[in-house]
N, C-alpha and C positions, 0 to 999 in steps of 0.2 A: 658096820654094811658087804653088802656082799657080790655078786658081781654083775648085778643089775645095771641102768643106767640112777645114776644116783641123781635126788630130790634135793633143789635147794626151793627153799619156801625164804624167802625175802620181803618186807615189811617194810613202809615206807610210809608217810603224810604228807611230805607239802617236796617244794621241786628241790630245798638244797639235801636232801635221804635220797632222789632218784638221783643226784647224781653223785654223791656217795655209792649209793648201792651199784651203777654201771661202774663204775670204777674196782670195787671188789669182783664185780662178773666177769669183767677184762680180769680180773687174774686169778679167780677159778678156776677158767677158761686156759688160760697158758698153763695151770697146772694138769689140770683134769683132760686135758683138749675138749671139744666142743660137745662130748657124749655128753650135756649135763644138762636136767628137765631142771630149768627157773619157773616158779611159779609165786604170786603172793598178791602183792598191792605195789604199783608204781607205777613213773609219767614215763617220758613218751623216751626218754634216756634209754628206762630200764626195758622198757618193750622192744624199743628200736634194737635188743640187744637180745632177744627172744623168749623174753620173761614176760607168762602169761595171766595177766592182772585180774585180778578177780572184781575190779568192777573199776569206773572212772577215779581216778584220787583224788581230781578235782572234789569228789565228794568229802571225802576229809581232808582236802586243805584252804583251810580258812584258818583265818587272825581276828585279836581283838574278843574280848567278853560280849558286845552285843552281835556280834556275826555266828561267833561260838551259837549263843541260845538257840539263837533264830532256827538253825540248822543244828541243833542236839536230837532231837527223833533219829533223823537221816543219819546220824552220827554213830548214836547207840545200833540201829539196826547192820549199819558197815559192820561194825565188831563184832556181832555174833555173826556176821555173814563171815565173814575176815574168820573165825576160831574154829566154825563148823568146816570152810573148804582147804584151812590149814591141813586140821584132823581126816579130813576126804584123802586131802593130798599124800599121805601118808611121808613125812619129809625127812633127808637125816636130819636134819637142821631146821631150824626158824633162824631170820635175822630178822631184828626189829633197829629197824634203824631213827634215831630220833624223835621226835614229834609226839611224848610220852603218855600222852591226854591219850591220843589214840593209840600208838604201839603196845604197850603196856599194859592197855586193859585189853590186850591181845594176847600176851605174852603170858597173863595171870591168870586168864582163861584155857592157853591148852596146856600149860603148866595143869588146872587140878586133872579138866582132862584125857591128855595124851603125857601121861609124869616122864615117858622112855625118849621123845623129841627132845634132844638140847638146845638150848633157845641161847643166843650168843645179842648182846645188847650191844649196837654203833651206836657212836655221842654219851656221854656221863651228860644225865640231868645235871645241875649246880649244886646237886647239896653241898658244895664248897660255900657256901652261899647263900642259901635259901631250900630250910626245910633238911635240914641233918639226916634224921628219921628216918627217909627213904632209900637211905643205899643201905642202910640192913634190911630196909621190908625187899628192897629189889632181888636179894641173895636166894630169897626160894622160887624165885623163877626166872632167875636170869641164870645162865651158868659162866659165862665168860664177858667182862667187857672191853669191848675198844675204844680205848680214849682218845681224846683231838689234844688238850693239855697235858702235857708232859708231870705235874706232879698231882694229875688227881689218882694214878695205881696209889700213892701212900695218903690220899686222904679217906679212897675204900678201904681199906686194907686198917685207916684206923678208925674207920666206921661198921668196921663190918658188914662191908659192902660184897660186891660180891670179888672173884679176881678180875682186876683190874691192867688191860695190854695196855703203854704207852702205840700208837702206831703213827704216831705223825699229824701234824694239821696238812688239812688240803691248800692254802696259804704257803707252809714253807715250801708247796712243791713248782709254784709258777711262782717261787724269787727273786726269777732271773730276771721274770717279766716288772715286776717295781726296782727293782736298784739301776741305777746310771751307767751308761754304761762309758768313756772316755769322752770330754765332758761339754757333760750334757748336764750334768748339777756343776752352773761352778763356781770356784771360790767362794765364800763369804766375801763384797765387800773389794770382786772386780769386774761383775757386772750389776745389770738391778736383780734385786735378790725380788725373791718370787714364791708369794705365801698361798697356799691351798686352800681354799674353804670347804666345808663339808658339815653343812648345819641339818644332816639328817638324809634318809631314802623313804618315811612316813611323810606326808602331807598334817601330819600332828604334830610330830618332831619339828618340821619345817617351821610352820603357826608359830611355836614359844620357841624358838631359838631366834629365827628372822630378825627380829627385831634388836637383840640386845648385840647380834654379832654386825649389824649394820651402826649402832653404833661404837663396836670398839673397833670398826678399823675404822670411822673416821682418826682417832686416837691417836691411830697406828701411825697413820699415814701422815700428819701433822708431826712425827718424831723423826718417821723415814717417806718421806717423798716422793722417794725415784721406788714406787714399789707398785709391783704385775700378783694381785690378786685372780687368781684364777676358780672358778666355784665349778666342779665334775657335779651337774644334777643328772637326776634318775630320767630316761625320757619319758616318759606319762607325764611328773609333776613339773618337767621347764618348765612354762606355763605358770606357773603359780609358784616358780620360782622367779621369774622375770616378773612378773605383775613383784612380789613381796623386796625386789631388791632398789626397783625405779625410784626409790628418794632415798636412796642411800648416796651420802653423801660424793659419795668413788664407786664409781661400779666398773664389776667384776667381771673379768671372760671368762662368760658361761659356756662348758664344752658341757656331753652329751655323748653316752658309749663308755665302757669299760674299755678300748682302747685308748680311749681320751683323756680319761682318769691317770691311768699308770700313765702315758706318756707329762702328766702335771704332776704325778708324784714323785717320777726321774729329775725334774727336772728343780720341783718346790725347797726352799731351804728351813719351812716350818707351816704348821697347818696350827688352822682354828677347825675345832668338829668338835661332831656329837659322839656321845661312847657308843660302843659299838663295833659290829666286828674292823669297819674302818681303821681305830686308834691301832689293829694287827696290824694289819695292812702299811701304816705310815709305820711302823713301825720297823716291820722288814726292808724296808725302802730304805729306812737309814734319817726319817726329817723327824725333827722334832719337834713336839707339837705342846699344845694347849685343849681339854679337851674339857667339854661344856653340859650340863644333861639337865633338863625340866621335865620331870614326870605330870603326871593326867592328876588328878582331884582327887582319886581312885587308889591310887600308887604313893596318893602322901600322906592318903591316910593309914596305911601298910605302914608306910616308913614312922606315922606318930605311933603306931603300936608295937614294930619292931622298938623303937626305946626302951617301952611296958613290959616283952617275953621274947625280944631277942628270937626272929623265928629265922633273924640271917644272921651270918658267924664271920663276915669278912668289914675289912674296912673302908675299902675298893669297887669300883666302880665300873675300872679301866682293866680294861685284860690281860693287858707284859705290865702292866704295872703289879697287877694279882700274879700274873708268872714270875717276876724278879723278887714279889715280898721285897715291893718297895712303893716308894713314892712318887719316883723320879718324873717322871708327865705329873703336874699339878691338876687337879682337877676338882670343878664346879657341881653340884647342884641344888637344885632347885634356888632360894634364896643364895646363894651365895653366887650365883654368875653376878656378877656385876660389873657395866663392859670396864673401867679404870685397871682396877687386877688384871681382865681380859690381859689389856693393850698390855699394862706394863713386863709383866714375862712375856706376852708374844716380840712386845721390844728387845729384851734380855735378848728370846730367842735369834731379831733378824739381826739385832746388831754383835753378836758373838761379845764371847766370857765364859765364868766357871761357871752358869746354869745349862747354856747352850751345849758344853762339853761333858757335863756330869751327864747329861739325857744320852746323849750320842755314846758313850764308853759305857750307858745302861742298854742301851740297845741293841748293841753290839754282843754286852755277855745275854739279851733274849735270845738272839740269832744261831751262837753256841747249846744255851738250852730247852732249845724245841728241836736240837738237829737230830735224827735219825741215823743207826751207825753207817756209816761209809754207802753207797751203789744200794741203802734199799731203800724204795717206797714205802709211801703209803697203802697205796691197797697192795705190794706183797705182802708186805706186814699182817693187815687186817687178812690178809687170804688165809694167812701164817694158823693164825686162829681159829677161822672155822673148821679147818681143819683138821686139826686138832681135835677140836671137839663132837665133827662128825664123828671121829674113829672113839674117840673114847668113853661113847654113851654105848649102853646095848640094845643090840636088834629089839627091835617089839616082839 
């Protein structure tokens, strides 16, 4: 870099990437001052901090196979528009944030046309679980990779991926909001036990799991009659959830909003949850859990093919278990989701005993595994790697 104002391109494709990108911008401003030009693709958080977005991020922020296919021509146009705009901006570094179907297609084309621009990837695709060959391919167009999970640097080194740095998971910096203060989570057996139920954050997940969860809870309440059940629901799916639990033999307390969900976690003695990031939230809160999931017809077919072709390379779908390298958290997939089996595990967690003690001990170990050095934040760790990449590349 010369004495000119540094230019940093950050390209995200969905809300979670916009959040990560905005935190990175704050950390870069801390180090470089406010004399930085930001451009790329971002949402409200990044544009609010001064990023000039090439277009509205909602154009490429789609989920689900059907939705992607319907918008594919626009997404393809946005990829090429982004590539052209990045090259025209002559940035000191390009940072691509998650959403690999969009951002990695941008990075590949930028590398081909402007190989002097350093590329930093933020959030590793799940090469440890799915299509491991992607790691080596990434090393051709990603110079430095910022990983959210502590085992990912070793995975990329083994698979021939780019240089990878563990910078911490965003949830770790919010762990205090998930952990109970004195008296908030009462000792088991002292007062009414609390079970948190989380059937998913998407309508399809709720439709597939709500019936089995209701049957499970009836069996649990028969053995733990003084049980309080709390169900945190995503606000836009609240009515769908209420309709779905109307026939349950035991009615949960339905709450909405992030604050109410975290309050429920801080009080909970156990949880029944759909697979997803919520399992990591529960783990950091110290809540022992049982995890279940049912995939749709498309992924069931992929799962069957995997038995033959071995596309996937892990035997767990629960993040804390993958990080720990153990099956401390009971997990059940598809036909394994049987109410009686789920109930038996939950009753053990709610009554106390070896299964509960072992899981709680493992959750404490998880906290140690995911911790960054004292006083080092995720966004600071990420910014340091980006700045190193900017300085290590020759100027165009």
